[in-house]
C-alpha positions as CSV (number, residue, x, y, z in Angstrom):
1,M,-73.5,-5.0,-72.2
2,K,-75.2,-2.7,-74.7
3,I,-74.3,1.0,-75.2
4,V,-75.8,3.8,-77.3
5,I,-73.6,6.9,-77.9
6,I,-75.6,9.9,-79.1
7,E,-73.0,12.3,-80.4
8,D,-73.0,14.4,-83.6
9,E,-69.2,14.9,-83.6
10,Q,-68.4,11.7,-85.5
11,D,-64.8,11.5,-84.5
12,L,-65.7,11.7,-80.8
13,G,-68.3,9.0,-81.2
14,V,-65.9,6.7,-82.9
15,L,-63.1,7.4,-80.3
16,M,-65.6,6.7,-77.5
17,R,-66.7,3.5,-79.2
18,N,-63.2,2.3,-79.7
19,F,-62.2,3.2,-76.1
20,L,-65.2,1.4,-74.7
21,I,-64.6,-1.7,-76.8
22,K,-61.1,-2.0,-75.4
23,Q,-61.9,-0.9,-71.9
24,L,-64.8,-3.2,-71.4
25,N,-63.3,-6.0,-73.5
26,I,-66.4,-6.2,-75.8
27,K,-66.1,-9.2,-78.1
28,I,-68.9,-8.3,-80.7
29,P,-68.8,-4.5,-81.0
30,D,-71.4,-4.2,-83.8
31,A,-74.0,-5.8,-81.6
32,A,-73.0,-4.1,-78.4
33,I,-72.4,-0.4,-79.3
34,R,-74.3,1.9,-81.5
35,I,-73.4,5.5,-82.5
36,A,-76.2,7.9,-83.4
37,S,-75.6,11.4,-84.7
38,S,-79.0,12.8,-83.9
39,L,-81.7,12.5,-81.2
40,A,-84.1,10.8,-83.6
41,E,-81.5,8.2,-84.6
42,G,-80.4,7.8,-80.9
43,M,-83.9,7.2,-79.6
44,E,-84.4,4.6,-82.4
45,C,-81.3,2.8,-81.1
46,V,-82.5,3.0,-77.5
47,A,-85.9,1.5,-78.5
48,E,-84.2,-1.2,-80.6
49,I,-81.5,-2.5,-78.3
50,S,-82.6,-1.4,-74.8
51,P,-79.1,-0.4,-73.8
52,D,-77.4,-0.7,-70.4
53,W,-75.7,2.7,-71.0
54,V,-76.6,5.8,-73.0
55,F,-74.0,8.5,-73.5
56,I,-75.8,11.6,-74.8
57,D,-74.5,14.9,-76.0
58,N,-76.6,18.0,-75.2
59,N,-76.2,20.0,-78.5
60,L,-77.5,17.9,-81.3
61,P,-78.8,18.9,-84.8
62,D,-82.4,18.1,-83.9
63,G,-82.6,19.3,-80.3
64,K,-81.1,19.2,-76.8
65,G,-80.0,15.9,-75.3
66,I,-81.0,17.0,-71.8
67,N,-84.7,17.1,-72.9
68,Q,-84.4,13.4,-73.8
69,I,-83.3,12.1,-70.4
70,L,-86.9,11.4,-69.2
71,K,-87.8,9.8,-72.5
72,I,-84.8,7.5,-72.3
73,K,-85.8,6.5,-68.8
74,K,-89.4,5.8,-69.9
75,A,-88.2,3.9,-73.0
76,T,-86.0,1.7,-70.8
77,A,-88.3,1.4,-67.7
78,N,-88.1,-2.3,-67.7
79,K,-84.4,-2.3,-66.8
80,K,-81.7,-0.1,-65.3
81,T,-80.2,2.1,-68.0
82,W,-77.3,4.3,-66.9
83,I,-77.4,7.8,-68.5
84,V,-74.3,9.8,-69.0
85,M,-74.9,13.5,-70.1
86,M,-72.1,15.0,-72.0
87,S,-71.7,18.8,-72.4
88,A,-69.3,21.7,-72.4
89,M,-72.1,23.6,-70.6
90,T,-71.3,22.7,-67.0
91,N,-74.3,24.8,-65.8
92,L,-76.5,21.9,-67.1
93,R,-75.0,19.5,-64.5
94,E,-77.6,20.0,-61.8
95,E,-80.5,19.9,-64.2
96,A,-79.2,16.8,-65.8
97,F,-79.1,15.0,-62.5
98,R,-82.5,16.3,-61.5
99,L,-83.9,14.9,-64.7
100,G,-82.4,11.5,-64.0
101,A,-78.9,11.4,-65.5
102,D,-76.5,9.2,-63.5
103,Y,-73.3,10.9,-64.6
104,F,-72.2,14.1,-66.2
105,L,-69.1,14.4,-68.4
106,D,-67.6,17.8,-69.1
107,K,-66.5,18.4,-72.7
108,P,-63.9,18.0,-73.9
109,I,-64.3,14.4,-72.8
110,S,-61.6,12.9,-70.6
111,F,-61.3,9.2,-71.2
112,V,-59.9,8.8,-67.6
113,E,-63.3,10.1,-66.4
114,V,-65.1,7.6,-68.7
115,K,-63.0,4.8,-67.2
116,N,-63.8,6.1,-63.7
117,I,-67.5,6.0,-64.4
118,F,-67.4,2.3,-65.1
119,K,-65.1,1.7,-62.1
120,D,-67.5,3.7,-59.9
121,N,-70.5,1.9,-61.3
122,N,-68.9,-1.5,-60.6
123,E,-68.2,-0.5,-57.0
124,K,-71.9,0.6,-56.6
125,S,-73.0,-2.8,-58.1
126,D,-70.7,-4.7,-55.7
127,L,-72.2,-2.8,-52.7
128,A,-75.8,-3.4,-53.9
129,G,-75.2,-7.0,-54.8
């Protein structure tokens, strides 16, 4: 499983990375999870590793994450990439879903919710498979 976290709050990015490594039992974290602190860097990571998951913050130094959802979908069109929009602005929830986000996490992030996203996703995969 490959994951890109696009988050300019470095501490939160590292916390998420460490949580996901433990939660998903990732054996080679450097190959599996990338943290980007800007949209430009994040889109480079998406193009490079074609992730299964993208966690993207909305307010980033070089733009709005919500405006990148369609670009991420296009960049990963050859596979299913789950997109998780993260924002304290809960009024963006509907727009994020309309643009193609699969999940929306309210900030401050609850790691219980992150855990539930993967649980929910596994249940959906079991039903589909």
